[in-house]
N, C-alpha and C positions, 0 to 999 in steps of 0.2 A: 246653564244649570249646573255643569260639573266643573267649570273653571273656578279659580280662586275668586274671593270676593273683591276683586280688583275692579284691578281694572277689569168758530169750529164748524167746519163743514163736515156733515155726515152724508154727503151725496154718494159716498161709496158704499154705504150700508146696503146690504142685499135684503130685499123684502122677503118675509117668510122665514122658514126655518132652514132652507137648504138652497144651495146653488148646484144644480145637477151637473156632475162631472161628465155625464153623457153628452152634454152640449159642447164639451171641449174636445171630444174624441176625434172629430174630423180634423181639427187643427193639429192635434198632437196624438197620433195613433200610438198604440201600445197597450199593455195590460192596464186596465183601469178598474178601480173598485166601484161596485154599485153604491147607490145612495140609499139611505133609510132614515126614518125618524129617530130621534134620540131614544124615545121610549121603547122602540122595538129592539134595541140592543142594550137596554139596562141603564141608559142615561136619562136625566131629567132635562127636558127642554127649558122648563122654567128656571132651573138652577144654572143652566148654561147661559141664560140671560144675565146672570150676575157677572159672568166674565165679560159679556158685551158691554154692560153698563160700566164696569171698571175701566175698560179701555177707552170708552167714550169720555169718561171723567178725566183720564190722563191726557187725552188730546185737548179737551177743553181747558185744562190747567196749563197747557203749553209744555208739558213734559215730553211729549213725542208728537211727531207730525202724523203718524199713522202706521198701521201694520196689517198683517194678514194672519188669521187663525184657520187652521185646518185640523180637524179631529176625526179620527176613524176608530171604530171599535168593532171587533168580531168580523173584520174584513169589509166593513161598510162605512162610507163617509157619512157623518151625521151633522157636521157643523163646518161650514166653509164660508168665511166672510172677510171682506176687506173693510178697513176702518180709516177714516181721516183722509189725508192727502199724501201724495208722493212728492210734492214740491210746494212749499209754503208760498212762494212768490206767484207761481202760475195757478195755484189752487187746483191742480189736476187731481182728481180723485184717485186714491189708492185703488189698484186693481188686483184681483186674485191671480192674474197671470203675469204680474210684474216679475222681473228678475231681481235677485238679491245677491249681494256680495257675501259669501258664506264664511270667509276667513277660516276659523278653525273647524267648522263643520266639514271642511275638506278632509280632515284627518281620518274619520271612519271609512271614507271611500278609499283612501290610500291603503289603509290596513286591510280592507277587503280585497283589494287588488293583489296585495302581497300574499294573502292567504290562498288565493286561487293558485298561485305558484307553489305554495307549500303543498297543496293538494296534488300537484303534479310531481311531487318528489324532488323538487329542486333543492331543498334544504331541510334541516331539522331545527327546531327552536333552540336546542342546546348547542348548536354550532357556533364556534367563535365568529364574530363579525369579520375579523381580519382574514378569514378563509376566503371571503368573497370580495371584500374591500381592503386590500393589503395596506392602504394608507393608514389604517388604524392599528397596524402591528406593533408599532413602537410608541404608542400613546403613553403619556405620563399623567400622574394625578397630583393636583394641587395639594400641598401640605403646609402651607403657611408662607410668610413673607419675611425675608431676611432683613437685617438692620440696614443694609445698603439698598433696600427696595426691590431686590431681585426676588422672584418667586421661588419658593422651595418646592421641588418636584420629587415624587417617589414613584416606584414601579407599581402598577396595579397588582393586587393580590390574586386576582384571577382575570381571565380575558372577558371582554364584553361579549355577551351572547346575543343572538338575534331575539331571544325572549326579552332580554333587557331593553332592546331597541323598541319592541312593541309596547312595553309597559312603563317607559320613562324611568328606567332604573340603570341606564348605561353609564351615567356620569356626566351627561351633557347638561347644559343650561340653555337659556334662550337669549340672554343679552339685552332684552328689551325691558324686563320687569324688575330686575334687581340691580344692585351696584356692588356685587362681590368682585374680587380681583379677577375671577374668571369671566364675569360679565364684561368687565372693563377690557379684558384682552380680546373678547369677541368684537367689541365695538372698534377697538383700535386696529384690528386686523381684517375688517370687512366681512365678518361672519354675519351677513345681513341679507335678507331677501332682495332688497332693492339694489344691492351691489353685486348680485350674482345673476348670471344669465342661464344657469341650469342647476339641477340638483347635484350633478356631479361636481361642478365648480364649488357649490356651497359646501358639500361634504368634504371635499379635499381641503378646504380652508378649515373646516371644523376639526379634521383629523390632526391638524397642526397645533390645536389648542390643548391646554391641560384639561383633564377631567375635573369637574367640580367636587367629586367625591369618588370613593371606591365603587366599582361596578357592583350592583346589587345591594348597596348599603341603604338606599332610600329612593323614594319617588321624587322626581323633580321635573316639572313641565319643561319641554325643551324642543330642540330641533330634531328629535328622534324620528318623527314621521317623514322628515326630509331624507334621513338616512334610509328609512324604509323605501322611499321613492327611488333612491339610487340603487337599492337592491333589486327593485322591480326592473329597472333598466338592465342590470347585469343578467338577471335570470331569464328575462324575456327577449333580450336583444332588441327591444323597441323603446322609443321615447315614452316617457311616462304618460303624456296626454294620449298618444295613440293606443297604448295598451289599455288604459281605463276606458277609452271609447269603445274598443273592440270587445272587451270582456264584461263591461258593466253597463255603460250608457246605451249602446245600440241594442243589446239583448233585452234590456228592460224597457226600451222605448223612451229613454230619457233624452228626448230631442231638444229640450230646453235646459240643457246643462252643458257648461263649457268652462274653460279657464279664462280668467280675466274679464274683460268687457268687450265682447265681440261687437264690431261696428254695426252689424246688421240689426242688433237688438239694443243698441246703446240707449235709445229713447225709452226703453221699457225698464230702466233702472231708476228707482226712487233716489232722490237726493239723500246723501248721508249727512246727518246733523250731529253737532256736538254742543254741549252747554257753554254759554258765555259766563264770565264772572258774575253777571247780573241775573243769571238763572234763565236766560232766554235761549232759544235755539238758533244756531247759526250754521251755515254749510261748513263741513269739515275742511280744514286747510288741506290743500293738495288732494282733493277728493278722487282725482283720476289716477293716483299712484297705483291703484288696483289694476289699471290697464296694463301694467308691467307683466302681469301673469298671462295675458293673452298669448304672448309668444314665448313666455318663460315659465312653464308649468312647474309648480313646486308641490311637495307632499304635505306640508303642514298648513298651507293657506293657498288661496288662489281660485278655487272653484266658485262659480256663480250658478244659480239655479232658480227654479220656481217652486212654490210649495207643492204643486202636484207632482213634479218630477222627483223631489226629495222624498215625497210620500212613497213613491214606487220603491226607492232604495230602502227606506225604513221598513216598509211592509214586507219586503223580501227577507230582511233579517228577522223580523217577527215571525215569519212563516218557516223559519229554519233554513233559509237559503234559497227559497223558490218563490216565484211570482208568475202567475198566468201561464204555467207550463214551462217557464224558463228557469233553470236551476243555475245559480251563480256559485253557491257553496254547498257542501254537504251538511247535513243536520248536525253531525258531531263537531264539525269545524266551527259552526256558529255557537254551539254549546260551549266550546273551549274559548272562543272569542269573547263571549259575554259572561265568563266566569272570572271572578276577581283573581288576579295573579300576584297580589301583594302580600296579604296576610299570611298565607301558608308558607311564603318564602321568607317570613320574618321581617317584612318591610311595612312600615307604618302606612295607614290609609292615606290616600292622596289629599282628600278634603273631608271635612266632617261627615262621617257616615258613608263615605264613598271609597271604594277601591278602584282598581283599574284592570281592565281585561286586556285583550290583544287589540288595542286601538280604540276602545270606548270606555267611558266611565261607567262603573257598575255600583249601584246602591247596595250596600251591605247592611246598613243599620238605620232605618227610618227615624228612630228615636234620636240618635246623634245628629242626624241631618236636620231634624226639627221642622219637618214639613209633611203634609199628606203625600204618601208615596207607598211603594211596595218594594220589599227586598227583592232584588233581582232585576229591577228596572234598570235600563241602560240607555246610553245616548251621549250627546255632547252638545256644546253650544259654541257660538262664534262671538268675537269681540264687538261686532256691530249689532249685537242684540238679536241674534237668531238662535233658536234652540229646537231640539227634537227630544221627546220623551217616548221611549219604547218600553212597554210593560207586558212581558209575556203572560204573566198570571192574569192580568185584566184584559188581555188581548186588545191593547190600546196603543195607538200612535197619536201623539199630539205635537203639532208644530206651531211655532209662533215666529214670524219673520217681520222685522222692521230694520231700519238703518240708522243706528244711533251709536256713536262712539264717545267714550268707552262703554263697554257693555253695561246695560242697566240691570245689574244683578237683582236688585230689589223687585223690579217689574217682572222679571222672569220667575222669581219665587212666587209672586202673587198669581202669575199665570198657572203655575203648577198647582197651587192650592185650589184655584177656581175651576180647574179641570177635574181634579179628583173629588171635590165636594159634590160634583154633579153625578157621580156614580151612585146609583140606587139599587142596582141588581147585579 
């Protein structure tokens, strides 16, 4: 939903309006939301049927194998359904408790973990990054290319701050989506998730690369969340995976959330598909590369989870940092996290109608975004076509999970439209 515009068996359909989350409580204890009819919380069941029919049509057309929808409003789950199959060869029905590779939906979790350390007084947002990660002390900025092919480098006009790292304005790039000289340098020097065994190794390589622009000059999607993860390890003295498990997953009862592809639940992962030149679906090449993150946790990608587990995390943020009597963040911290950090700093919006907070995309202008939505809505999506919409004004959380690479941006836009059109009160 917030990333750039980049990159038929219905046996899994659940009869009736709801699948009760209460029936799942014994298998996955923890704070759960009650269920309700859509009408009792201001949604139209008939209009939500339009979303169901749209997804059924996409499956029948061969656009996707299947997915899961989970919608909650005013603290109650009102729509929870699985569609299609998790594997086209075996025709296994998609299940609501399947695990999904979240890719960039890992980022809000990493940001939340770092903010718990901010609340402990470990740092200030305005602190220089190099104060805690000295490798960034002597970083240079790309300023062009000389006639002999060498890169022209200049000193940064100001230090990278931790606030820059939160909002993707530090000067980093990603190396995957562009072909700039900095992106080429990343690829040539192994600044890559699959060539790094830890966030510390990844960030040490990153610190040796030139910045793509002056700190604070613009928003650019990047390895910034992996730098956040390295900071988590510095401030906590714990590996990233252990810290997130201790301060987020265990307190919230997120027992079906982990890094990579844990062997014990590997059978619960849907096959990841990509389009062929003929417009068909084929299993993604090297689909188990994601298993790299099982033992090598990263900050920008790597988490896997179920819809109900991610709902716990999202509802906690919607509630101002608390769920089921468990507080992860203070109310004012969540307020700052979900406030746009770009425009007031003179930085252009990240994507049409969207700014960026401390680790999440924040909708600032629904008109420029061109879709049904609410100013202040926040969340993020993953490149395998997973997304979360969190809307404080409407007290709404909407999740859609499937496994399709690259991200089907158009389908996720329709998902958002068809969720919001069902709001009637």
